[in-house]
N, C-alpha and C positions, 0 to 999 in steps of 0.2 A: 430972182436972178438965177442964172445958170451956175451950178457947181461945176468945177473942172471935170470931175469924173462923169457927171451927168451930161455935160456938153459933148464929151468924147463918145459916150454911148449913143447919144442922139445922132451925132454925125455918122457913126458907123452904121446905125440902123437905117438912116436915110440912104446911105450908099447901097446897102443890101436891097432895099426896096427899089432903088433906081435900076440896079442890075437886073432884078427880077422883072421889072416892067419892060425892059428893052431886050431881054434875051431869056426865053423860056428854058434854055439849057441849064441855067444856074439853079432853077427850082429843084432839079433832081439832086442837087448837092446839099440842100437844106435838110438837116437832121431834125428830129423832134426837139432835141435840146436847143438847137439854134432858133427854132420857131418859138419855143417857150421864152427864150431870151428877148425876142422882139416883143412878146406880150408883156414882159417885165417893164418895158418902157412905159406902159400904161398903168402900172401898179406901184412902181417905186421911184418915179420921176416927179419933178415939180409940175405944177399945173401948166406953166408956160411951155415946158418941154413936151408935155402930152399934147398940147394944142398943135405944136409944130409937127409932131410925129403923125397925128391922125390926118392932118392936111396932106402930108406926103403920102400916107397910106391911101387916102381917097383918090389921089391922082391916078393910081393904078386900078382902083375898084370901079370908078365911074366909066372907064374905057374898057372894062373887062380884060385888062392886061394882067391882072393878078388872079391866081387860082381862088376858088371859092373859100378855101380855108382862111384866107386873110380877112374875110368878112367877120369871122368869129372874134378877131382881136378887138373890134369896136365894143363888144360886150364888157370888156374889162374897164371901160370908162365909167361904169356904174358906181365904182368905188370913189369917184370924185365928183361931187354934185356940181362943181363949178364948170365942168366941161360936159356934163350929161346932156344938156339940151342940144349942144352942137353935135355930140356923138349920136344922139337919137336921130337927128336930121340926116346925118351921113349914113347911118345904118339903114333907115327906111328907104333912102334914095338908092343905096347900093342894092338892096333887095328888089326894089321895083325895076331897076335897070336890068337885073339878071332875069327876072320873070319876063320882061318885054323882049329881051334878047332871045330867050328860048322860044317864045311865042312867035317871033318873026323868023326863026330858023328851024324849019320842020325837020331837017336832017339831025338836029341836036335832040329834039324831043323824041324822035323815033329811035335814038341810040342811047340805051341806058348808061353805057360806060362814058360816053361824051357828056351826057347831061349831068353825070355825077361830078363833073369838073365845073359845072356852071350853076346848077340848082342850089338856091340858098340853103335849103334844109341840110345839104351835105356839109355845111360848115359846123353842124352840131357836134359830131365826133371830135373835131379839132378843139372846139371850145371845152368840151368835157375833159379831154386829156390835158389841156393847158391849165384848167382850174385845178385839176387833181395834182398838178406839179407846181402850182403857184407857191410863192414863199409864204403866203398867209394861210394856206389850206390846213396845215396841222394845228395851228393855233385857233382856227375857226371852229374846231370841234368843241362841244357837241351840238351847238346851235346852228353852225354853218351859215351865219347871218350874211357875211360878205359874199360867200359863194352864191347864196340865194339871190342877193341883189343883182349880181351879174347875170344869172340865169333868167330871172324874172324880166329884167330889162331887155334881154335878147328875145325871149319868147313872146313878149308883148308885141314885138315888131314882126316876128316871122310867122306867127300863127295867123293865117288869114282865111282859111276855109276848112271844111270837114275833111277833105282829102289830105290836106297838109297835116292835120291832126293825126289821122290814121297812119300816115307815112312815118311821122316822128315816133309814135308809140311803138310801131313795129321795129324801128331802128333802135330805140332805147331798150326795148325788151331783148333785142338781139345782143346788146352789149353785155348782158348778164352772162352770156356764154362765150366771153372772150377773156383774155388776160392782158395786162399791160405789157406790151412788147419790150419796153425798156426797164420795167420794174415788175417782173412776174409775181413777186410776193405781195405787192401792194394791192389794196382793195379800193384805192382812191377813185379810180374810174367807175367802179360799181356804185360807190356812194354818191358821186355826182350824177350818175345816170339815174339813180333812184330819186334824187332830189328833182331832177328834170321831169321824171314821170309824174311826181306829185304835183308839180306846178302846171304841167301841160294838161293833166286830167282835171285839175281844179278849174282851169280856164275853159276847158271844153264843156264842163257841166253847166257853166253859166251861159253858154251859147247853145245848149241842148244838142251838142254834136254826139253822134253815135260812132263808136269804134268799129271799124270794118277792116278786113284783111286787105292790105295793099297789094295789088297785083305786081308781078315782076320781081326781079332780084334787087337786093340792096347791097351797097358796097361800103366797106370800111377801110380806112388807110392801114395797109399792112405794116407800115413803119411804126405805128402806134399801138395796133391791136393784133393779137394772135387769136384767131378763132379756135376754140377748143373743140376737138372731135370727141366723140363718145369714148374712145379709147383713153384720151387724156383725162377725161372726167373720172373714169373708173380707176385709172392709175393714181390720181390725186386723192380720190375718196373711195377706196376699195370697199364695196358693200359685201355683206355676208350672203345676200340673196343671189339666186342664179336666174338665168334666162331673162325674160322680159322684166321680171321684178328687179333683177340686178341692174338693168339699164335704167329703169325708172328711179331706183334708189340712187344711182350715180348722178342723175340730173338734179336731184333735190338740192344739194349744196350750192350749185351754181345759180339757183333761183331764189335762194334765201335772202333775207334783208340784212344789210350791213349798217343800217341806221340804228340809233339808240332805241330802246323799247318805248312804245307809246309815242313815237315821233309823229307830230302833227303840223299842219300848216295853220298859222294863226294870222289874222289880219291885224297889222300894226297901224292904228289910227293916227299915230304921230308921223308916219312915213308913208308916202304914196306907194311904196313898194311893199310887197308882202314879206314878212320875216318868218322863217321857220325856226321853231324852238323845240326843245326836248322837254317832255313832261313825264319824268320817270316815276312819279308817285301816283298821280291820279289823272285820268283822262279828262280833259276839259270838256265840259258839257256844251254842246252847240246850242246857240241861241236861235 
């Protein structure tokens, strides 16, 4: 049944989605925190409320009336096995619709900035930021099991070819050289980006995909990420070296790992999703 608070949250969320579907002007008013609040409907509500919410969400996704970032919200359904099958269908359908939309509109595919609003892969930065600010993220450490479920569920659907893999790797690597625009001291986005890289690369190895440099520019939402310039990195991590050695030294902290030591991906035979666990004492021997 619907709790009173949950019912009010659901009604408010549906109103927001309706406004966004019918008038793109309101999208400019949505802050990262408000976007996270929509995502909370899929992590803190009852199963019935989640079902109602994702159906309302899909109304805008199937007609490409909502920006690409709203595709990312469906990944949060991985935390509730009772709605995962429906969410998977809606996610795969939303991805397919957007790929076909770009394919049938040459002016979109030829314009990187416009395609960034449609291309499914551009939902990844929004998913990473939302997971890093989810109510379960802090408690999910050090195994990050729930975070991994959401990421695995999402990448299972969005990875479809070698070019997509290279695109995502370059984007995820680029996130290492950013800071959270609303929480500059937090390393949450870096942790989730690292988890994403582990999952994406594991899946690519099974398909024998080779990592290649993706041509063209990549875009990140400025409301969520601040791209660090070399000067910022030097100011944050003042090196003792000078010249080019100084620049190289300043870049090292931004590329370091924020995951626990000896962090590995292990296959969980009791769950169709992969679980990531920390092995602080001894590295598990691969079979």
